[in-house]
C-alpha positions in Angstrom: 34.5 25.9 -35.1 32.0 28.6 -34.7 29.8 27.1 -37.6 29.7 23.8 -35.5 28.5 25.6 -32.5 25.8 27.5 -34.4 24.8 24.2 -36.1 24.6 22.5 -32.5 22.6 25.6 -30.9 20.3 25.3 -34.1 19.7 21.7 -33.4 18.9 22.5 -29.7 16.3 25.1 -30.8 14.8 22.6 -33.3 14.3 20.2 -30.3 12.6 22.7 -28.3 10.5 23.7 -31.2 9.3 20.1 -31.6 8.5 20.0 -27.9 6.3 23.1 -28.0 4.7 22.0 -31.1 3.6 18.8 -29.4 2.3 20.7 -26.5 0.4 22.8 -29.0 2.3 26.1 -28.0 2.6 27.1 -31.6 4.0 30.6 -31.0 6.9 29.1 -28.9 7.4 26.5 -31.4 7.5 29.1 -34.2 10.1 31.1 -32.3 12.3 28.2 -31.8 12.3 27.0 -35.4 13.0 30.6 -36.5 16.1 30.8 -34.1 17.2 27.5 -35.4 17.1 28.6 -38.9 18.7 32.1 -38.0 21.7 30.0 -36.6 21.6 27.5 -39.4 20.0 28.9 -42.6 20.2 25.6 -44.5 18.3 23.7 -41.8 15.7 21.9 -44.1 13.8 20.3 -41.3 13.5 23.6 -39.4 12.0 25.1 -42.6 9.6 22.3 -43.0 8.3 22.4 -39.4 8.0 26.2 -39.2 6.2 26.0 -42.5 3.8 23.6 -40.8 3.3 26.1 -37.8 2.4 28.8 -40.3 0.0 26.5 -42.3 -1.7 25.7 -38.9 -2.0 29.4 -38.4 -3.4 29.7 -41.8 -0.6 31.9 -42.9 -0.4 30.1 -46.3 2.1 32.4 -48.0 4.8 32.0 -45.3 4.1 28.3 -45.2 4.7 28.0 -48.8 7.8 30.2 -48.5 9.4 28.0 -46.0 8.5 24.7 -47.8 10.1 26.2 -50.8 13.3 27.0 -48.9 13.2 23.4 -47.6 13.1 22.1 -51.1 15.7 24.6 -52.2 18.2 22.9 -50.0 16.9 19.5 -50.3 15.1 19.0 -53.7 14.3 15.4 -52.9 12.4 16.0 -49.5 9.0 14.2 -50.2 7.9 15.6 -46.8 8.4 19.3 -47.6 7.0 18.7 -51.2 3.8 17.0 -49.8 3.3 19.8 -47.1 4.0 22.5 -50.0 1.1 20.9 -52.0 -1.2 20.8 -49.0 -0.3 24.6 -48.3 -1.1 25.6 -52.1 -4.3 23.6 -52.0 -5.5 25.2 -48.7 -4.6 28.8 -50.0 -6.7 27.9 -53.2 -9.6 26.7 -51.0 -9.4 29.2 -48.2 -9.4 26.5 -45.6 -7.0 24.0 -43.9 -5.9 21.0 -46.0 -7.5 17.6 -45.7 -4.6 15.6 -45.9 -1.9 14.6 -43.3 0.6 17.2 -42.6 3.9 15.9 -41.6 6.6 17.2 -39.3 10.2 16.2 -39.6 11.1 14.8 -36.4 14.7 13.7 -37.0 17.5 16.2 -37.4 19.5 15.0 -40.3 22.9 16.9 -40.1 24.0 15.7 -43.8 21.1 17.7 -45.2 21.5 20.7 -43.0 25.0 21.7 -43.9 
């Protein structure tokens, strides 16, 4: 039962992170995604979205780490794979990527367990 409560709480933090990101309150979004991951360490979408925040803050190593974690739990995740490639390119070039960065707006419980 406690796992279910943790997963539900993680989803609430994820949703708050999305709202903060839309408002461009990146530090608040970062904190919410981090809490979602703390509560559900296999939360693929939270890793992806936190990675994007790190990427936007030009912290490329942490961004790549989060995309790697998302791909560890969901190897077929094309969103995280694309974002990881953009982060690697940005790190090599020392600037933000030119391609589109994609957040995962939908909580997919089957890939978060």
